[in-house]
Each structure stands twice: as structure tokens, then as C-alpha cells.
C-alpha positions in Angstrom: -28.3 -15.6 -22.6 -27.8 -16.2 -18.8 -27.0 -13.9 -15.9 -24.6 -14.0 -13.2 -23.7 -11.3 -10.2 -20.6 -9.9 -9.3 -19.1 -10.9 -6.0 -21.5 -10.1 -3.0 -23.2 -7.3 -5.0 -26.4 -6.9 -6.7 -24.6 -6.1 -10.0 -25.8 -8.4 -12.7 -23.7 -9.3 -15.7 -24.4 -11.2 -18.8 -22.3 -14.5 -19.1 -21.0 -13.2 -22.4 -19.8 -9.4 -22.3 -18.9 -7.1 -24.9 -15.0 -6.0 -24.4 -15.4 -2.4 -25.8 -11.7 -2.0 -26.6 -12.5 -3.2 -30.0 -14.7 -0.3 -30.5 -12.1 2.2 -29.4 -9.1 1.4 -31.5 -8.4 0.3 -35.0 -6.3 -2.6 -33.8 -8.7 -5.3 -34.6 -9.9 -3.6 -37.7 -11.2 -0.4 -39.1 -14.7 0.5 -38.6 -16.9 3.9 -38.7 -18.1 5.3 -35.4 -21.6 4.4 -36.8 -20.7 0.7 -37.5 -19.3 0.7 -33.8 -22.4 2.1 -32.4 -24.4 -0.5 -34.3 -22.3 -3.3 -33.0 -23.0 -2.4 -29.6 -26.6 -2.1 -30.0 -26.7 -5.3 -31.9 -25.2 -7.0 -28.8 -27.8 -5.7 -26.5 -30.4 -7.3 -29.0 -28.8 -10.6 -28.5 -29.0 -10.4 -24.7 -25.5 -8.8 -23.9 -26.0 -6.6 -21.1 -22.2 -6.3 -19.6 -20.0 -3.7 -21.6 -16.5 -3.4 -20.4 -14.5 -0.2 -21.5 -11.7 1.9 -20.2 -10.8 5.4 -20.3 -7.6 4.7 -22.0 -9.1 2.6 -25.0 -8.9 5.0 -27.9 -8.0 7.8 -25.3 -11.6 8.1 -24.4 -13.1 7.1 -27.8 -14.5 3.8 -26.6 -16.2 5.5 -23.4 -18.1 8.1 -25.8 -19.3 5.2 -28.3 -20.5 3.2 -25.5 -22.3 6.1 -23.9 -24.0 7.0 -27.1 -25.0 3.5 -28.2 -26.5 2.8 -24.6 -28.1 6.2 -24.0 -31.7 5.0 -24.5 -30.9 1.5 -22.7 -28.9 2.4 -19.6 -31.4 0.6 -17.3 -31.2 -2.6 -19.5 -27.1 -2.9 -19.1 -24.2 -3.0 -16.8 -21.2 -0.7 -17.7 -17.8 -1.2 -16.4 -14.7 1.2 -17.1 -11.0 1.3 -16.0 -8.8 3.9 -14.7 -5.2 4.0 -13.9 -3.3 5.5 -16.8 -2.3 9.1 -17.7 -2.8 9.5 -21.4 -4.0 13.0 -21.0 -0.6 14.5 -20.5 1.4 11.8 -22.2 1.3 11.0 -26.0 1.4 7.3 -26.9 4.2 6.3 -29.1 3.1 2.9 -31.1 2.5 0.3 -28.6 4.5 1.4 -25.8 3.2 1.5 -22.3 1.9 4.9 -21.1 2.7 6.1 -17.5 0.4 4.7 -14.7 -1.2 6.8 -12.2 -2.9 5.1 -9.3 -3.5 7.8 -6.6 -6.6 8.6 -4.9 -6.9 12.1 -6.5 -6.2 10.7 -9.9 -8.9 7.8 -9.5 -11.5 10.3 -8.6 -10.5 12.8 -11.4 -10.2 10.1 -14.1 -13.6 8.4 -13.0 -15.3 12.0 -13.5 -13.9 12.3 -16.7 -14.9 8.9 -17.9 -18.6 9.6 -16.5 -18.6 12.7 -18.8 -17.7 10.8 -21.8 -20.1 8.0 -21.0 -22.9 10.5 -20.1 -23.7 8.6 -17.1 -23.9 9.4 -13.4 -22.2 6.1 -12.2 -20.6 3.1 -13.3 -21.8 -0.4 -12.3 -18.2 -1.6 -12.1 -14.9 0.3 -11.7 -11.5 -1.4 -12.1 -8.1 -0.4 -11.5 -6.3 -1.0 -14.8 -3.1 -3.1 -14.5 -2.2 -1.5 -11.1 0.7 -3.1 -9.3 0.3 -4.5 -6.0 2.5 -1.8 -4.2 0.5 0.9 -6.0 -2.9 -0.1 -4.3 -2.3 1.0 -0.8 -4.9 1.9 2.1 -5.7 5.3 0.7 -6.4 3.8 -2.7 -8.8 1.3 -1.0 -10.5 4.0 1.1 -11.0 6.1 -2.2 -12.7 3.0 -3.8 -15.0 2.6 -0.7 -15.8 6.4 -0.9 -16.8 6.3 -4.3 -19.0 3.4 -3.7 -20.5 5.2 -0.7 -21.2 8.2 -2.9 -23.0 6.3 -5.5 -20.5 6.7 -8.3 -19.5 3.2 -8.5 -21.6 0.0 -7.5 -18.8 -2.7 -7.6 -15.0 -2.6 -7.8 -12.5 -4.7 -9.7 -8.8 -5.2 -10.5 -7.9 -5.9 -14.3 -4.7 -7.7 -14.4 -2.1 -7.4 -17.2 0.6 -10.2 -17.6 3.6 -8.1 -18.5 2.5 -5.5 -15.8 1.8 -7.6 -12.9 -0.9 -10.1 -12.0 -0.1 -13.1 -9.8 0.4 -11.0 -6.6 -2.1 -8.5 -7.7 -4.8 -11.1 -8.3 -4.1 -12.6 -4.9 -4.2 -9.2 -3.3 -7.5 -8.4 -4.9 -9.2 -11.4 -3.3 -7.4 -10.7 0.2 -8.8 -7.1 0.0 -12.2 -8.3 -1.1 -12.5 -6.8 -4.6 -15.7 -7.8 -6.1 -13.8 -8.9 -9.6 -10.5 -9.8 -10.7 -10.3 -9.6 -14.5 -7.4 -11.6 -16.2 -6.5 -13.4 -19.5 -8.0 -17.0 -19.2 -8.8 -19.8 -21.7 -8.6 -23.4 -21.9 -5.1 -23.2 -23.6 -3.6 -20.3 -21.2 -4.8 -21.4 -17.8 -2.2 -19.5 -15.7 -3.0 -17.7 -13.7 -6.7 -18.0 -14.0 -7.0 -21.5 -12.3 -4.6 -20.2 -9.4 -7.2 -17.4 -8.8 -10.0 -19.9 -8.8 -8.2 -21.8 -6.3 -7.3 -18.8 -4.2 -11.1 -17.6 -3.9 -12.1 -20.9 -3.2 -9.5 -21.3 -0.3 -10.6 -18.0 1.2 -14.3 -18.5 0.6 -14.2 -15.3 -1.0 -17.0 -13.4 -2.8 -14.5 -12.2 -5.6 -15.8 -13.1 -9.2 -13.5 -13.6 -12.2 -14.2 -12.0 -15.6 -12.1 -13.6 -18.4 -10.6 -11.9 -21.3 -8.9 -13.5 -24.3 -11.4 -16.4 -24.1 -10.4 -17.7 -27.6 -6.5 -17.5 -27.2 -6.2 -14.7 -29.8 -8.1 -16.3 -32.5 -7.0 -20.0 -32.1 -9.9 -21.3 -30.4 -12.6 -19.6 -32.7 -10.4 -20.4 -35.6 -10.2 -17.0 -36.9 -6.5 -17.2 -37.0 -5.5 -20.5 -39.1 -2.4 -21.3 -41.1 -3.9 -19.5 -43.9 -4.6 -16.2 -42.2 -2.4 -13.1 -43.1 -2.4 -10.9 -40.0 -2.2 -7.2 -41.1 0.3 -5.0 -39.6 -2.2 -3.3 -37.5 -3.9 -6.2 -36.2 -3.3 -6.8 -32.5 -3.1 -10.5 -32.9 -0.1 -10.3 -35.0 2.1 -9.5 -31.8 2.0 -13.3 -30.7 5.1 -15.0 -32.1 4.5 -17.3 -35.2 5.9 -20.3 -33.3 3.1 -19.8 -30.8 0.4 -20.0 -33.3 2.1 -23.1 -35.0 1.9 -25.3 -31.7 -1.6 -23.6 -31.2 -2.9 -25.2 -34.2 -1.8 -28.5 -33.3 -3.5 -28.0 -29.9 -6.7 -27.3 -31.4 -7.1 -30.5 -33.3 -6.9 -32.2 -29.9 -9.9 -30.8 -28.7 -12.1 -31.2 -31.6 -14.4 -33.4 -29.4 -15.8 -30.5 -27.8 -17.5 -29.5 -31.1 -21.1 -30.5 -31.6 -22.4 -30.5 -35.1 -25.3 -28.1 -35.1 -25.3 -27.7 -31.3 -22.0 -26.1 -30.4 -18.9 -24.6 -32.3 -15.5 -24.7 -31.0 -15.8 -21.1 -30.1 -18.7 -21.6 -28.2 -17.2 -24.5 -26.5 -14.3 -22.3 -25.3 -16.7 -20.1 -23.6 -18.6 -22.9 -22.0 -15.3 -24.2 -20.6 -15.0 -21.0 -18.8 -18.4 -20.9 -17.7 -18.0 -24.3 -16.0 -16.4 -22.5 -13.3 -18.9 -21.2 -10.7 -16.5 -18.0 -9.9 -16.6 -17.0 -13.4 -19.2 -14.1 -13.8 -18.7 -12.9 -17.4 -16.3 -13.9 -20.5 -15.6 -10.9 -22.8 -14.5 -12.0 -26.3 -13.7 -9.5 -28.9 -16.5 -9.0 -31.1 -15.1 -8.0 -34.6 -18.3 -8.2 -36.6 -22.2 -8.8 -35.9 -21.7 -12.6 -36.7 -19.1 -13.0 -34.1 -21.8 -11.4 -31.8 -24.5 -13.7 -32.9 -22.2 -16.8 -32.2 -20.6 -16.0 -29.2 -23.8 -14.4 -27.4 -25.4 -17.7 -28.1 -22.9 -19.6 -26.4 -24.5 -19.9 -22.8 -27.7 -21.4 -24.8 -25.4 -24.3 -26.1 -24.9 -27.5 -24.3 -22.8 -26.9 -21.2 -19.6 -28.8 -21.0 -20.0 -32.2 -19.2 -17.7 -33.4 -16.3 -16.1 -35.8 -18.5 -15.4 -33.3 -21.2 -14.1 -30.9 -19.0 -11.9 -33.5 -17.2 -10.6 -34.7 -20.6 -9.7 -31.0 -21.6 -7.8 -30.7 -18.2 -6.0 -34.2 -18.8 -4.9 -32.8 -22.1 -3.6 -29.4 -20.7 -1.6 -31.3 -18.1 0.1 -33.3 -20.9 0.6 -30.0 -23.2 -2.1 -31.1 -25.4 0.2 -34.1 -26.6 2.9 -31.9 -27.8 6.4 -33.0 -26.9 8.2 -29.6 -27.2 7.7 -26.9 -24.6 6.0 -24.0 -26.8 5.5 -21.6 -23.7 1.9 -21.0 -24.4 0.9 -21.1 -21.0 3.7 -18.8 -19.9 2.1 -15.6 -21.1 4.9 -13.3 -20.2 7.3 -15.3 -22.6 4.8 -15.6 -25.2 4.0 -11.9 -25.1 7.5 -10.9 -25.0 6.4 -7.6 -23.6 5.1 -6.5 -26.9 1.4 -7.6 -27.2 -1.2 -5.2 -26.0 -4.8 -5.1 -24.9 -5.7 -2.1 -26.8 -4.7 0.4 -24.3 -0.9 1.0 -25.0 0.0 -1.3 -22.2 1.8 -4.5 -22.2 -0.6 -7.3 -21.9 -2.2 -10.0 -24.1 -5.2 -9.0 -26.0 -7.7 -11.1 -27.9 
């Protein structure tokens, strides 16, 4: 495992992090609380030190599990949580979006409740969860600064959701010098991730990127194949069938990234993201300990060469040789306002 720092802070994260929405919901398969705790502990043993949760994941369950699993290892890890939704006063109906709440008072209250569940006195990274650009005003920015000054937060970020708002939001995060922008980003879905990389470079900003959905909902790790039957509760089933069908064709065009015995396709997908200096951490959805073993080892596999990266980009520019427009890069279209990230909000999840 290798490690990078967030923005211009001293906060260190593992290049492969643990997306803790998986242990707070049943949208990626059922598991007992004991199983969830063991997964988190196993990840630490494999060098994973960055754990990314959110207060709305399982309505607090994910934070409680993370807090329990890391209770004796707090000094070894970096913990991030997100706030911005009011699930306390609003029941969730299926996969419908919950009411957002991004006010100074709510941010402070929600963070305190998160710290109670985590049983921690601070979080290393606090992110606004799918906040719209017009919700993050000067008072909100001042509140984030105050929380940092008070020692409750070491770094601040803006987690983006495609159906909620992300292009203007990500640009605003860079302009306002947020330490982190978190977004859907993988070699099949490069919008708006590449745009944010360009913005960061253009402004010579210290903002880091954290990528989620690095395996394009099971395509790039080959966990969703033509033979796969996604269950009703499986989060990935919200992708349209046509989206997967063209995705499987695209997978065949990037087989050159595999190196027998040295790098799997799933590991190559992570290395493609780590090729970018602005990338701080990649957070795949670990469903099993086997996933943890494979993907946590990705930073130790051969990095992509310039030639391999350029070849991927040439294929991407040519839609991977597929004549028809599959809309894969237009996440708003492929999601259709229905795919969620395990939170009760409209965004794409791995």
C-alpha cells in the first residue's frame, strides 16, 4: 500500500480506501454486524487506512460499525464522514431522495451526532454530502473553518452526486480551496473527473480528488458479466441493461491492461486512477474479504505506463470502438435519477 496526503494538509490517506456505505446498508448484499466489523478490521490489516463513511449510510449504522471496528486502532487510520441530509426527521421511502439540510447549525449538530456514533472526538475529513452550489454560502464556509479551528475536523471536502449537482459544485470546491472533491470517476466514466483535474491544474489548487465507483458498477472488476443476475436489492441493478451490454464490449477493448500474475483488470482500473497526481484515494466497494485482498494490493502492482494510459485515452475518445452512443459517459442519462450511492440520494454507486 502507498499513501498520499489530502490537499495542503497533513492528513494522510491510503491510495485505496474503504467506502463504508457497504457496511451500513444491505444494497450490496446482506451481512451481519460481526461480518461488517471483521471486514473493516481485515482492511486495516491489508494496509487500508482511509475509511469513508457518512451519517446517512444506514441512518447512522455505518458510522457505528466503523467506530466499533476502529476503536482500538484510531491512531492508525484516517476517518471521513459526510453530513447534509436530514434523515432524523424524515423517513426514507425506498430509494427516494431525502431532504437536504446544509446550514451552519445543521452541520454542527450533525457532526456532533456523527462523532457520538463514531465514538471519536474529531474526524480527519468532513465532507458536505451532495450539497448544491447555492447552498454553500459564506456562512457555511465560515462554519467549516470554525470546526477546523476547534479541532473537530482536520480537512474539509465536497462529495458530489451526478443527479444532485456536480460540475459547478466541483469547480466551486476548487475555487473555495476545499481540500477534497469526491466524485464518480473511472476509465469508462471520465466526466466530470477529468474536468476537475484540469480545473485543479489550471488554478494550481491544492484540492485532491477522491474517486468512487472506480470499477464502473462491476464492469471493470468483472463482477457483473452477461451471466450475472442482479438481485432486486442489489444497488447495481439500477443501471439500465443496455448500459451493461455496451460496457461488456468496452471491457474487451482494454484487456491489454491485464498482466497475468501481476495485475488484474480490477487492479488496473485502480492504477489508471492513481496515474493522476491529483488523486488522493480510490474507494472501491468491498463486498468480501477477497475484494479487499485484491484491490488493496493494487498500488503494489505495476503502475500504468504512459503508453498504456495514452492508449486508454485514445480508446475513450473513440468510445472504445463502439459506433452507437451508449451514453455511458453521461452519468445523468445512464442513472436516470434512480441509481443511488447507498444514502437515499440520487447518485451513482459502485
